[in-house]
C-alpha positions as CSV (number, residue, x, y, z in Angstrom):
1,M,87.4,47.7,137.6
2,S,84.6,50.2,137.0
3,Q,81.9,51.9,139.1
4,H,79.2,49.8,137.7
5,E,81.0,46.5,138.2
6,P,78.9,44.3,141.0
7,V,80.4,44.0,144.5
8,S,81.7,40.3,144.9
9,L,80.9,38.4,147.9
10,C,82.2,35.1,149.6
11,I,80.1,33.3,152.3
12,I,82.0,31.1,154.7
13,D,80.3,29.1,157.6
14,D,80.4,25.5,158.6
15,I,76.7,25.3,159.1
16,K,75.2,24.3,155.8
17,S,71.6,25.7,156.3
18,V,73.2,29.4,157.1
19,V,75.4,29.1,153.9
20,D,72.3,28.0,151.9
21,G,70.1,30.7,153.5
22,L,72.6,33.3,153.0
23,T,73.2,32.5,149.3
24,A,69.7,32.4,148.4
25,M,69.0,36.0,149.3
26,N,68.2,38.4,146.5
27,W,71.8,39.7,146.2
28,E,71.5,40.5,142.4
29,E,69.0,43.2,143.0
30,Q,71.4,45.0,145.1
31,G,74.2,44.9,142.6
32,I,76.1,42.0,144.5
33,H,77.4,38.9,143.1
34,V,78.2,35.7,145.2
35,A,81.7,34.7,144.1
36,G,81.9,31.5,146.1
37,V,80.9,29.6,149.5
38,S,83.0,27.4,151.9
39,S,82.2,25.4,154.9
40,N,85.5,25.9,157.0
41,G,88.1,28.4,157.4
42,E,91.1,26.9,155.6
43,E,89.0,26.4,152.5
44,G,87.3,29.8,153.0
45,L,90.9,31.4,153.3
46,R,91.9,29.8,149.7
47,L,88.7,30.7,148.4
48,I,89.2,34.4,149.3
49,Q,92.9,34.3,148.1
50,A,91.6,33.2,144.7
51,Q,88.5,35.2,144.1
52,R,89.7,38.4,146.0
53,P,86.2,39.4,146.7
54,D,85.1,42.8,148.1
55,L,83.1,41.5,150.8
56,V,83.2,38.4,153.2
57,I,80.5,37.0,155.5
58,T,82.0,34.4,158.0
59,D,81.1,32.9,161.3
60,I,83.5,33.7,164.2
61,R,83.7,30.1,165.2
62,M,84.5,27.5,162.7
63,P,86.6,24.2,162.3
64,R,90.2,24.1,161.3
65,M,90.4,28.0,161.3
66,D,88.3,30.4,163.1
67,G,86.9,33.7,161.9
68,L,89.3,35.7,163.8
69,S,92.4,34.1,162.4
70,M,91.0,34.0,159.0
71,L,90.3,37.9,159.5
72,R,94.0,38.6,160.3
73,A,95.2,36.5,157.1
74,V,92.6,38.3,154.8
75,L,93.5,42.0,156.0
76,E,97.2,41.2,155.6
77,E,96.6,40.5,151.8
78,N,93.7,42.8,151.1
79,R,93.2,45.6,153.3
80,G,90.2,46.9,151.2
81,C,88.1,43.7,151.7
82,K,85.3,44.2,154.1
83,V,84.5,41.4,156.6
84,I,81.3,40.8,158.4
85,L,81.4,38.5,161.3
86,I,78.5,36.2,162.6
87,S,78.7,35.7,166.3
88,G,76.7,34.5,169.3
89,Y,76.0,36.4,172.5
90,A,78.9,34.3,174.2
91,D,81.2,35.5,171.5
92,F,80.4,39.2,172.2
93,E,83.8,40.2,173.5
94,Y,85.5,38.1,170.9
95,A,83.5,39.9,168.2
96,Q,84.7,43.4,169.7
97,Q,88.2,42.2,169.4
98,A,87.6,41.2,165.7
99,V,86.3,44.8,165.0
100,Q,89.3,46.3,166.6
101,L,91.5,44.2,164.2
102,G,89.8,45.6,161.3
103,A,86.4,43.7,160.8
104,F,83.6,45.9,159.2
105,D,81.0,44.7,161.3
106,F,79.5,41.8,163.3
107,V,75.9,40.3,163.5
108,V,74.7,38.6,166.4
109,K,72.7,35.2,166.3
110,P,69.9,34.6,165.7
111,F,69.6,37.2,163.0
112,S,67.2,37.8,160.3
113,Q,67.9,38.4,156.4
114,E,67.3,42.2,157.0
115,D,70.0,42.1,159.7
116,I,72.5,40.8,157.2
117,M,71.3,42.9,154.3
118,S,71.7,46.1,156.4
119,A,75.2,45.2,157.3
120,V,76.2,44.2,153.7
121,L,74.5,47.3,152.1
122,R,76.5,49.5,154.6
123,A,79.9,47.5,153.5
124,K,78.8,48.0,149.9
125,A,78.3,51.9,150.3
126,E,81.8,52.1,151.7
127,I,83.2,49.7,149.1
128,M,81.5,52.1,146.2
129,E,83.0,55.1,147.8
130,E,86.5,53.7,148.0
131,R,86.2,52.5,144.3
132,S,85.2,55.8,143.3
133,K,88.2,57.5,144.9
134,R,90.3,55.0,143.4
135,L,88.8,55.4,139.9
136,S,89.4,59.1,140.4
137,L,92.8,58.7,141.4
138,Q,93.3,56.4,138.4
139,E,91.8,58.7,136.1
140,M,94.0,61.5,137.5
141,E,97.1,59.4,136.9
142,N,96.1,58.4,133.5
143,K,95.7,62.2,132.7
144,L,98.9,62.9,134.1
145,R,100.6,60.3,132.3
146,E,98.9,61.7,129.1
147,S,100.0,65.3,129.9
148,M,103.7,64.2,130.7
149,P,105.0,65.3,127.5
150,V,103.4,68.7,127.6
151,L,104.7,69.1,131.2
152,R,108.2,68.3,130.2
153,Q,107.9,70.8,127.3
154,E,106.6,73.5,129.7
155,Y,109.6,72.6,132.1
156,F,112.1,72.8,129.6
157,A,110.9,76.1,128.1
158,L,111.3,77.3,131.7
159,L,114.7,76.0,132.2
160,V,116.0,77.6,128.9
161,S,114.5,80.9,129.8
162,H,115.4,81.1,133.4
163,R,118.4,80.3,135.5
164,T,117.7,77.2,137.8
165,S,120.1,75.2,140.0
166,W,120.1,71.4,140.1
167,E,118.9,71.5,143.7
168,E,115.7,73.3,142.4
169,A,115.4,71.0,139.5
170,A,116.1,67.7,141.0
171,G,112.5,67.0,142.3
172,R,110.7,67.9,139.2
173,W,113.4,66.2,137.0
174,D,112.5,62.7,138.7
175,F,108.7,63.4,138.7
176,L,108.7,64.2,135.0
177,N,110.7,61.0,134.3
178,I,113.3,63.2,132.3
179,R,115.9,60.7,130.9
180,L,118.6,63.3,130.3
181,E,121.8,63.2,132.1
182,P,121.6,66.2,134.5
183,R,125.2,67.5,133.2
184,G,126.4,68.4,130.0
185,F,124.0,70.0,127.6
186,V,123.6,72.0,124.3
187,V,120.5,73.8,123.0
188,M,119.4,73.7,119.3
189,L,116.6,75.8,117.9
190,I,115.1,74.5,114.6
191,E,112.9,76.6,112.3
192,I,110.9,75.4,109.3
193,D,111.9,77.5,106.3
194,R,109.4,79.7,104.7
195,F,106.7,77.8,106.6
196,R,104.0,80.2,106.2
197,E,104.6,80.7,102.7
198,Q,104.4,77.3,101.7
199,L,101.4,76.4,103.8
200,A,99.4,79.4,103.0
201,E,96.6,77.2,101.1
202,R,96.7,74.3,103.4
203,S,94.4,73.5,106.2
204,I,95.0,73.5,109.9
205,R,94.9,69.7,110.0
206,E,97.5,69.4,107.3
207,M,99.8,72.0,109.0
208,E,99.5,69.9,112.5
209,L,100.4,66.7,110.5
210,I,103.3,68.3,108.9
211,R,104.7,69.7,112.2
212,F,104.0,66.3,113.8
213,S,105.9,64.5,111.1
214,L,108.9,66.8,111.3
215,L,109.1,66.6,115.3
216,N,109.1,62.7,114.8
217,I,112.2,62.9,112.4
218,M,114.1,65.2,114.8
219,Q,113.2,63.0,118.0
220,E,114.4,60.0,115.9
221,T,117.4,61.4,114.5
222,L,118.6,62.9,117.7
223,A,117.9,59.6,119.4
224,D,120.4,57.9,117.4
225,H,123.2,59.9,118.9
226,A,122.3,61.2,122.3
227,Q,119.4,61.5,125.1
228,S,117.3,64.6,124.2
229,V,114.1,66.3,124.7
230,V,112.6,67.9,121.7
231,F,109.3,69.8,121.5
232,R,107.5,72.6,119.6
233,A,108.6,76.1,120.7
234,R,105.9,77.9,118.6
235,H,104.1,77.4,115.2
236,D,107.2,77.1,113.0
237,R,109.8,76.3,115.5
238,F,111.1,73.2,117.7
239,L,113.7,73.4,120.6
240,A,115.9,70.6,121.3
241,V,118.1,70.0,124.5
242,M,120.5,67.2,124.2
243,N,123.4,65.8,126.3
244,V,126.7,66.3,124.7
245,T,128.1,62.9,125.6
246,G,126.7,60.9,122.9
247,T,128.2,60.1,119.5
248,G,128.7,62.9,117.1
249,S,129.2,66.6,117.5
250,P,126.1,68.7,118.0
251,I,126.7,70.5,114.6
252,E,127.1,67.2,112.7
253,I,123.8,65.9,114.5
254,A,122.1,69.1,113.4
255,E,123.0,68.8,109.9
256,Q,121.8,65.0,110.0
257,C,118.3,66.5,111.2
258,C,118.4,68.9,108.1
259,R,119.3,65.8,105.6
260,N,116.8,63.6,106.9
261,I,113.9,66.2,107.1
262,E,114.9,67.2,103.3
263,Q,115.0,63.4,102.4
264,Y,111.8,62.4,103.8
265,T,109.6,65.6,103.6
266,K,108.9,68.4,101.1
267,F,110.4,70.8,103.8
268,T,113.8,71.9,104.9
269,V,114.8,73.5,108.3
270,S,117.5,75.9,109.5
271,V,119.1,75.0,112.7
272,G,121.0,77.2,115.2
273,V,123.4,75.3,117.6
274,G,124.2,76.8,120.9
275,G,127.6,76.2,122.7
276,P,127.9,73.4,125.2
277,V,127.3,74.0,128.8
278,E,127.8,72.0,131.7
279,E,125.2,72.8,134.3
280,I,121.2,73.3,134.1
281,S,121.6,76.7,135.4
282,E,123.7,77.5,132.1
283,L,120.9,76.2,129.6
284,P,119.8,80.0,129.1
285,D,123.1,80.9,127.7
286,S,123.2,77.9,125.3
287,Y,119.5,78.8,124.1
288,R,120.4,82.5,123.6
289,Q,123.5,81.3,121.6
290,A,121.1,79.1,119.5
291,Q,118.8,82.1,118.9
292,R,121.7,84.1,117.7
293,A,123.1,81.5,115.5
294,L,119.6,80.9,113.9
295,S,119.2,84.5,113.1
296,H,122.2,84.4,110.8
297,H,120.2,82.2,108.5
298,L,119.0,85.6,107.3
299,F,122.0,85.3,105.1
300,T,121.2,81.6,103.7
301,E,118.6,80.0,101.6
302,G,117.9,77.7,104.7
303,N,118.5,74.0,105.0
304,A,121.6,74.2,107.1
305,A,122.8,74.2,110.5
306,I,125.1,77.2,112.1
307,K,126.6,77.0,115.4
308,Y,127.3,79.8,117.7
309,E,131.0,79.4,117.6
310,D,131.2,80.0,113.7
311,I,129.4,83.4,113.6
312,Q,131.2,86.5,114.0
313,Q,131.2,87.9,117.5
314,E,131.1,91.4,116.7
315,G,130.9,94.3,119.0
316,S,128.9,97.5,118.3
317,Q,127.2,97.2,114.8
318,E,129.4,99.3,112.0
319,P,126.5,101.9,111.1
320,L,125.0,101.7,107.8
321,A,124.1,105.0,106.5
322,L,120.5,105.4,105.0
323,E,121.8,107.9,102.4
324,Y,119.4,106.3,99.8
325,K,116.2,106.7,102.1
326,D,115.5,110.3,101.1
327,E,116.1,109.1,97.3
328,L,113.8,106.2,97.9
329,L,111.1,108.2,99.3
330,L,111.3,110.9,96.6
331,A,111.0,108.2,93.7
332,L,108.0,106.8,95.5
333,R,106.4,110.3,95.9
334,S,107.2,111.0,92.2
335,G,105.7,107.5,91.1
336,N,109.0,106.5,89.4
337,A,108.9,102.6,89.6
338,G,112.1,102.4,87.5
339,R,114.1,104.8,89.8
340,T,112.6,103.0,92.9
341,E,114.1,99.7,91.6
342,A,117.3,101.1,90.9
343,I,117.6,102.8,94.3
344,L,116.8,99.4,96.1
345,S,119.1,97.5,94.0
346,A,121.8,99.9,95.1
347,I,121.0,99.4,98.8
348,S,121.0,95.7,98.2
349,Q,124.4,95.8,96.6
350,T,125.7,98.1,99.5
351,L,124.8,95.6,102.0
352,Q,125.9,92.5,100.2
353,K,129.4,93.8,100.1
354,G,129.8,93.7,103.9
355,I,127.2,91.3,104.7
356,S,129.7,89.4,107.1
357,R,130.1,92.4,109.1
358,H,126.4,93.1,109.7
359,N,124.1,92.0,112.7
360,P,121.0,90.0,111.3
361,D,118.6,92.1,113.7
362,Y,120.4,95.2,112.6
363,L,119.6,94.5,108.9
364,L,116.0,93.4,109.7
365,S,115.5,96.8,111.5
366,L,116.8,98.5,108.6
367,Y,114.4,97.1,106.2
368,D,111.6,97.5,108.7
369,E,112.5,101.3,108.6
370,L,112.4,101.4,104.9
371,A,109.3,99.6,104.6
372,A,107.7,101.7,107.2
373,S,108.8,104.9,105.5
374,A,107.4,103.7,102.2
375,I,104.1,102.5,103.8
376,R,103.5,105.9,105.3
377,A,104.3,107.6,101.8
378,F,101.8,105.5,100.2
379,Y,99.0,106.1,102.8
380,E,99.5,109.9,102.2
381,M,99.4,109.9,98.5
382,V,97.0,106.9,97.4
383,P,93.5,106.5,98.5
384,Y,93.1,104.0,101.4
385,P,91.0,101.3,99.5
386,D,93.3,101.2,96.7
387,I,96.7,100.9,98.5
388,H,95.6,99.0,101.7
389,P,95.4,95.6,100.0
390,L,98.9,95.8,98.7
391,I,100.3,96.8,102.3
392,Q,98.3,94.1,103.9
393,R,100.0,91.5,101.5
394,F,103.4,92.9,102.4
395,R,102.8,92.7,106.0
396,A,101.4,89.1,106.0
397,V,104.8,87.9,104.4
398,Q,106.9,90.6,106.4
399,G,105.6,88.8,109.6
400,T,106.9,85.5,108.5
401,A,109.9,84.2,110.6
402,G,112.7,82.7,108.9
403,L,112.8,84.6,105.6
404,P,116.4,84.9,104.1
405,L,117.4,88.4,103.3
406,A,117.2,87.9,99.4
407,S,113.4,87.3,100.2
408,L,112.9,90.3,102.3
409,Q,114.6,92.4,99.4
410,R,112.2,90.9,97.0
411,Q,109.2,91.6,99.0
412,L,110.2,95.2,99.8
413,L,111.0,95.6,96.0
414,A,107.4,94.4,95.1
415,L,106.0,96.7,97.6
416,C,107.8,99.7,96.5
417,T,107.6,99.1,92.8
418,D,103.7,98.4,92.8
419,G,103.2,101.3,95.2
420,A,105.2,103.7,93.3
421,E,103.0,102.7,90.1
422,M,99.9,103.3,92.1
423,V,101.1,106.6,93.2
424,R,101.9,107.4,89.5
425,R,98.3,106.3,88.5
426,N,96.4,108.0,91.5
427,S,98.3,111.0,93.0
428,L,100.5,112.8,91.1
429,S,99.8,115.8,88.8
430,E,102.4,116.7,86.1
431,G,103.3,119.8,88.3
432,Q,104.0,117.6,91.3
433,K,106.1,115.4,89.2
434,V,108.3,118.2,87.9
435,I,108.9,119.7,91.4
436,Y,110.0,116.3,92.7
437,E,112.2,115.8,90.0
438,A,113.6,119.3,91.0
439,I,113.8,118.1,94.8
440,D,115.8,115.2,93.6
441,Y,118.1,117.6,91.6
442,I,118.5,119.7,94.6
443,R,119.2,117.1,97.2
444,S,122.0,115.6,94.8
445,R,123.9,119.0,94.8
446,L,123.6,120.3,98.4
447,S,127.2,120.8,98.5
448,E,127.2,123.2,95.7
449,D,126.0,126.8,95.4
450,I,123.0,126.2,93.2
451,T,120.5,128.8,92.1
452,V,116.7,128.9,91.3
453,G,117.5,129.4,87.7
454,E,119.6,126.3,87.5
455,C,117.0,124.2,89.1
456,A,114.3,125.8,86.7
457,A,116.5,125.0,83.8
458,H,116.8,121.5,84.8
459,V,113.0,120.9,84.6
460,H,112.8,123.0,81.6
461,L,110.6,125.9,83.2
462,S,111.0,129.6,83.4
463,A,112.5,130.5,86.9
464,S,109.4,132.7,88.0
465,Y,106.9,129.8,87.1
466,F,109.2,127.3,88.7
467,S,109.4,129.4,91.9
468,S,105.6,129.7,92.0
469,L,105.0,126.0,91.4
470,F,107.7,124.8,93.9
471,K,106.0,126.9,96.6
472,R,102.6,125.8,95.8
473,V,103.8,122.0,96.1
474,T,106.1,122.1,98.9
475,G,104.9,125.0,101.0
476,M,108.3,126.5,100.8
477,T,110.6,128.7,98.7
478,V,113.4,127.1,97.0
479,T,115.9,128.7,99.3
480,Q,114.0,127.8,102.3
481,F,113.8,124.1,101.2
482,T,117.4,124.1,100.1
483,T,118.5,125.6,103.5
484,A,116.4,122.9,105.5
485,E,117.8,120.1,103.5
486,R,121.3,121.4,104.3
487,I,120.8,121.6,107.8
488,H,119.0,118.2,107.9
489,K,122.1,116.6,106.3
490,A,124.5,118.7,108.5
491,K,122.6,117.1,111.7
492,L,123.2,113.6,110.4
493,L,127.0,114.2,109.6
494,L,127.4,116.0,113.0
495,V,125.9,113.0,114.8
496,E,128.3,110.6,113.0
497,G,131.1,112.6,114.4
498,V,132.3,114.5,111.1
499,Q,134.2,117.8,112.0
500,V,132.4,121.0,111.8
501,Q,134.5,122.5,108.9
502,E,133.9,119.2,106.7
503,V,130.4,119.4,107.7
504,A,130.2,123.1,106.5
505,S,131.8,122.0,103.1
506,A,129.5,119.0,102.6
507,V,126.5,121.1,102.8
508,G,127.5,124.2,100.6
509,Y,129.1,126.7,103.0
510,E,132.7,127.8,102.4
511,E,133.0,129.6,105.6
512,R,132.5,127.8,108.8
513,R,131.5,131.0,110.8
514,Y,128.6,131.6,108.3
515,F,127.6,128.0,108.5
516,S,127.6,128.1,112.3
517,E,125.4,131.4,112.4
518,M,122.9,129.8,109.9
519,F,122.7,126.4,111.9
520,K,122.2,128.4,115.1
521,K,119.5,130.4,113.7
522,I,117.5,127.4,112.6
523,T,118.2,125.1,115.4
524,G,118.8,127.2,118.5
525,Q,122.4,125.8,118.9
526,T,125.9,125.8,117.3
527,P,127.1,122.9,115.6
528,S,129.3,122.0,118.5
529,E,126.5,122.4,121.0
530,F,124.3,120.1,118.8
531,R,127.0,117.5,118.4
532,A,127.8,117.6,122.2
533,G,124.2,116.7,123.0
534,Y,124.8,113.3,121.3
535,H,128.6,113.0,122.3
536,P,128.7,114.4,125.8
537,D,131.9,112.5,126.6
538,R,134.0,114.0,123.7
539,P,136.1,117.4,124.5
540,E,134.7,120.6,123.6
541,G,137.2,121.6,121.1
542,W,136.8,118.3,119.4
543,G,136.4,118.5,115.8
């Protein structure tokens, strides 16, 4: 049915001349098609049942079945059919009863063609209005059916983010035709490994086709084992919610997804599998566990599944001292690419030794901190047009989710060594290089009583020239700089909880009293007072 389809009409009357006259009227011009005619009520009813017309014109009095009986039968089967009755003056009350039963209108004999046409056109207008409403409703229903996958996706995105009871979910569960059992779930979070890296040169259309094919593989793989809902969570991630009552354990199913995607595409995925939960209200718990499990792919090269139960459930993160950070910045500022590479290699080895104890997010923040410090140094020392493209390239890759730790380390190494080389070419004078070498020497001997002469000798300069050059480059005397560095290191050690006497020794002060006086002179607090600001729960005499 369409809005432009003609209105169909059946004419039923036992007087042949009336039927012929009505049939001969110019219906086609009005968008009306005569679907059939009949001369008695029983045949007329069979005609109506066969043709299911929009409109019927019938005499109220006919042999074998009168118009009123026919009206009842027609409207029982098709409430939308419009029936116009022809009646004589003697049948007026009869006709009124017919209208009460549901007839559209009646025309009194004798009638003209204009009388009939007027009644029919009124009926047609109502038919067209009802047809328009039905078409609009049908169109909305079609759009609703088409949008069901998106509505289900949006609803499950809500369910895994906000606690929702079954009582709240039941109505929409049925409306969205969700085929999952309403109990016993596990959430999986799937990420395409190094997706942006691999698709940098591809068109948006190619990227969408790849995402679509990966989604299909995951849906088919999960469907072999359990009822599930799988949808895209963002550009390179998919979310799956599945019942745990199917065949195979969730981790085995996730591993099968990895194998199938590797077999049928050029891509691999990493999967984080949350723990099983019983109620819909617990879906956010399984989702957070899946996120946590997925974050541990920082330590893998991808193409694997990790379940939440297998990752170390550590408490607070064991702190990683950034003792290399100052050395790294010194190497960058001195334009020493070789020293920069050596320091980053040492950082990498330190992390690798205790990698199982580290929280992935903690390590990411550490690398973000190193990168941010390096970038600030480069902007300070290299002209903006020269250094900005290098930093932009790093940030483009840095923003890529799912990079393993080894890739992050490679990206940071490339940024720092290339940046150090640019610093060497663009910024540092020979005098600055000498002073930064001396600063490196001073920082490595803060626990010793070093002199200006020793520093000058280390860089092969006279003491007087070295002192003058140091002040010009750093804005401080050697003694002021050394004291500032010692106090800075002392603060770090105090925050870590090292005892005051040990801190004093570590920064070159044999006597605790003298160290405390110097610390207070510079910071305005004694070492114990400073530490108490970070550890208020420790007893005053602690350490």
